[in-house]
C-alpha positions as CSV (number, residue, x, y, z in Angstrom):
1,M,24.5,-1.2,3.9
2,S,24.0,1.5,6.1
3,H,23.3,5.2,5.6
4,N,25.5,8.3,5.1
5,T,25.8,10.4,8.3
6,A,23.7,12.8,6.7
7,A,20.5,10.2,6.5
8,P,18.2,10.9,2.9
9,L,14.4,12.0,3.8
10,E,12.3,9.4,4.2
11,Y,10.5,7.7,0.9
12,S,7.3,8.2,2.5
13,E,7.7,12.3,3.3
14,L,8.8,12.4,-0.4
15,N,5.2,11.1,-1.1
16,Q,3.6,14.1,-0.2
17,T,5.6,16.6,-3.1
18,A,4.5,16.5,-6.7
19,S,7.6,16.6,-8.2
20,C,8.9,13.4,-6.7
21,Q,6.3,10.3,-7.5
22,I,7.8,7.3,-5.6
23,S,6.7,3.8,-5.2
24,A,6.9,-0.3,-4.8
25,S,5.1,-0.7,-7.9
26,A,6.7,-0.3,-11.6
27,D,3.6,1.7,-13.0
28,V,4.9,4.7,-11.1
29,L,7.8,5.1,-13.9
30,S,5.0,6.3,-15.9
31,K,3.9,9.0,-13.8
32,I,6.8,11.0,-15.5
33,Y,4.6,12.2,-18.2
34,K,3.0,14.4,-16.0
35,K,3.7,18.0,-16.3
36,E,4.8,18.6,-12.9
37,V,7.0,15.7,-12.2
38,T,10.6,15.5,-12.4
39,L,11.6,12.2,-10.6
40,T,9.7,8.7,-10.3
41,C,11.0,6.1,-8.6
42,F,10.2,2.0,-8.9
43,S,11.3,1.5,-4.9
44,K,13.1,-2.2,-5.7
45,K,15.5,-2.8,-2.8
46,S,18.3,-5.2,-3.8
47,S,18.4,-8.3,-2.4
48,W,21.3,-9.1,-0.4
49,A,22.8,-11.7,-2.8
50,I,22.8,-8.8,-5.9
51,S,23.6,-6.2,-3.5
52,H,26.9,-8.0,-2.8
53,A,27.3,-9.2,-6.3
54,A,27.6,-6.0,-7.5
55,Q,29.9,-4.9,-4.7
56,L,32.1,-8.1,-5.2
57,F,32.4,-6.8,-9.4
58,A,33.0,-3.6,-9.4
59,K,35.8,-3.9,-6.7
60,Q,37.3,-6.4,-9.5
61,N,36.4,-3.8,-12.5
62,L,36.9,-0.5,-12.2
63,G,35.7,1.8,-14.8
64,T,33.2,2.1,-17.6
65,V,32.4,-1.9,-18.1
66,I,29.7,-0.5,-21.2
67,Q,29.2,2.5,-23.2
68,Y,27.0,1.7,-25.8
69,Q,25.0,3.9,-27.9
70,G,22.2,2.5,-30.3
71,E,18.9,0.6,-30.5
72,I,17.7,-1.9,-27.9
73,N,18.1,-5.4,-29.0
74,K,19.2,-8.8,-29.1
75,D,22.9,-8.1,-29.3
76,L,22.8,-5.0,-26.8
77,F,21.4,-8.3,-24.1
78,E,24.3,-10.3,-25.1
79,E,26.5,-8.0,-25.0
80,I,25.7,-7.2,-21.3
81,L,25.7,-11.2,-20.5
82,F,29.5,-11.4,-22.0
83,K,30.6,-8.7,-19.4
84,L,29.1,-10.0,-16.7
85,E,30.3,-13.3,-17.3
86,G,32.0,-15.0,-14.5
87,S,31.7,-12.8,-12.0
88,T,29.1,-13.8,-8.8
89,H,25.6,-13.8,-9.8
90,S,26.2,-12.2,-12.8
91,S,22.4,-13.5,-14.0
92,L,21.1,-11.8,-10.9
93,L,23.1,-8.3,-12.5
94,A,22.0,-8.9,-16.1
95,Q,18.3,-9.1,-15.2
96,H,18.5,-6.0,-13.3
97,I,20.0,-4.0,-16.4
98,E,17.7,-6.0,-18.8
99,L,14.5,-5.2,-16.8
100,M,15.4,-1.5,-17.3
101,L,16.4,-1.7,-20.4
102,E,12.8,-3.5,-21.2
103,M,10.9,-0.5,-19.4
104,F,12.9,2.0,-20.7
105,E,11.6,0.8,-24.5
106,V,8.1,0.0,-23.2
107,L,8.2,3.8,-21.5
108,F,10.0,5.8,-24.4
109,E,9.9,3.2,-27.9
110,P,13.3,5.1,-28.3
111,K,15.2,4.8,-31.7
112,E,18.7,4.9,-29.9
113,I,19.6,4.9,-26.6
114,G,22.8,5.6,-24.3
115,L,23.5,2.7,-22.2
116,R,26.6,3.3,-19.0
117,L,27.8,0.5,-16.8
118,I,29.9,1.7,-14.7
119,A,32.0,0.4,-11.9
120,C,32.7,3.0,-9.1
121,D,34.4,3.7,-5.9
122,T,34.2,7.7,-6.2
123,S,31.5,10.1,-7.4
124,L,31.3,10.7,-11.0
125,S,29.6,14.1,-10.9
126,P,29.8,15.2,-7.1
127,H,28.2,18.5,-7.7
128,F,24.4,19.3,-7.8
129,H,23.2,20.1,-11.6
130,Q,20.9,19.8,-13.8
131,P,21.0,17.3,-16.3
132,Q,21.6,18.6,-20.3
133,N,19.4,15.6,-21.6
134,L,15.9,14.6,-22.1
135,V,15.4,11.9,-19.5
136,R,17.4,9.1,-18.0
137,M,17.0,6.0,-16.1
138,A,19.2,5.7,-13.1
139,S,19.8,2.7,-10.6
140,T,22.9,1.6,-7.9
141,L,23.2,-1.9,-7.2
142,G,25.7,-2.1,-4.2
143,G,25.0,1.1,-2.1
144,L,23.1,4.0,-1.7
145,G,22.5,6.0,-5.4
146,E,21.6,8.9,-6.9
147,R,21.2,12.3,-5.3
148,W,18.3,14.9,-5.4
149,I,16.5,17.7,-4.4
150,A,13.2,19.0,-4.7
151,P,12.9,21.9,-7.1
152,D,12.1,24.3,-4.1
153,E,14.9,24.0,-2.1
154,V,17.4,24.7,-5.3
155,K,18.9,28.1,-4.7
156,F,21.5,29.7,-7.0
157,L,25.2,31.1,-6.2
158,P,25.4,34.9,-7.5
159,L,26.8,35.2,-11.0
160,A,30.6,36.1,-11.4
161,P,32.0,38.6,-13.4
162,N,31.8,37.3,-17.4
163,Q,29.8,34.1,-16.1
164,L,26.6,33.7,-18.3
165,K,24.8,30.5,-15.8
166,P,24.5,30.6,-12.5
167,E,26.1,27.7,-10.2
168,I,23.6,25.5,-7.8
169,K,24.4,26.2,-4.5
170,A,25.3,23.5,-2.2
171,P,21.9,21.8,-0.3
172,L,22.2,21.4,3.4
173,P,22.2,17.9,4.3
174,H,18.3,17.7,5.3
175,H,17.1,18.6,2.1
176,I,19.2,15.9,0.2
177,S,17.3,12.4,-0.6
178,Q,18.6,9.5,-2.2
179,L,17.7,6.7,-3.9
180,Q,18.5,3.1,-2.2
181,D,20.4,0.4,-3.5
182,G,18.6,-1.7,-6.6
183,D,15.4,1.4,-6.8
184,I,15.1,2.5,-10.7
185,A,14.4,6.3,-11.4
186,L,13.7,8.2,-14.2
187,M,14.4,11.9,-13.8
188,K,13.7,14.8,-16.2
189,G,16.2,16.9,-18.2
190,A,16.3,20.1,-19.1
191,H,15.4,19.4,-23.0
192,W,12.5,18.2,-21.7
193,V,9.8,20.4,-23.0
194,D,9.1,23.3,-20.9
195,H,11.4,22.0,-18.5
196,E,14.4,24.3,-19.1
197,K,14.7,25.4,-15.7
198,S,12.9,23.1,-14.0
199,A,14.6,19.8,-14.6
200,I,15.6,17.9,-11.7
201,T,18.7,18.9,-9.7
202,C,20.8,15.8,-8.9
203,A,24.3,14.5,-8.1
204,S,26.0,11.1,-8.1
205,P,26.4,9.2,-5.5
206,T,28.4,9.4,-2.9
207,F,31.0,7.0,-1.7
208,C,32.5,5.8,2.0
209,N,36.5,4.6,1.7
210,N,36.5,0.8,0.5
211,E,32.9,1.0,-0.8
212,F,32.1,0.0,-4.5
213,K,29.0,-0.1,-6.4
214,L,27.8,-0.9,-9.6
215,C,26.3,2.3,-11.6
216,I,23.6,1.8,-14.4
217,Y,22.7,4.9,-16.5
218,I,20.2,5.3,-19.7
219,D,19.6,8.1,-21.5
220,F,17.4,8.7,-24.4
221,I,19.0,10.2,-27.9
222,E,15.9,9.8,-30.3
């Protein structure tokens, strides 16, 4: 899968920033608890098999595949297997989602989570924004994933009449970073303590014509 025309920054450059921590070791995800960190990424490049399987599944099942709110339990894992049953390499897709859930549970011990598995051919949230949540785990299979910009590159437009909150100015292409196919990332939202104004600024993956991806999101609820 080729990169977009405006290629994202290389991970080696991003490692130089305090706010974004990226590593091929899953241990990096725990650094989300550091005050200065807004994003951590487990760099986990998809194999050709899982990337192709995700593209094929997404093409055949466009829309929301799973929208779940509740505990992380056996029933949830069974629902994931059921929804993916019959698809090419369904076990590989299920294993990736289950790994995300297991890591999320170890890191945050949630009583309740929100899980969304969405087969996409268009961007869900194309405009850059600061999520109004505590923390989200995100991963994309089948192509490039979530986009984000470093905190010092976030610029705001002037307030319009009767507008209470300024909109984020569209960033320059070379300021945009992007998750790779298979990466698993944690992103702090505005509800994280002391991050009301310094949450991650992100946007959904972009899409070319006839491009299909499987987007996975886990949100902390309680």
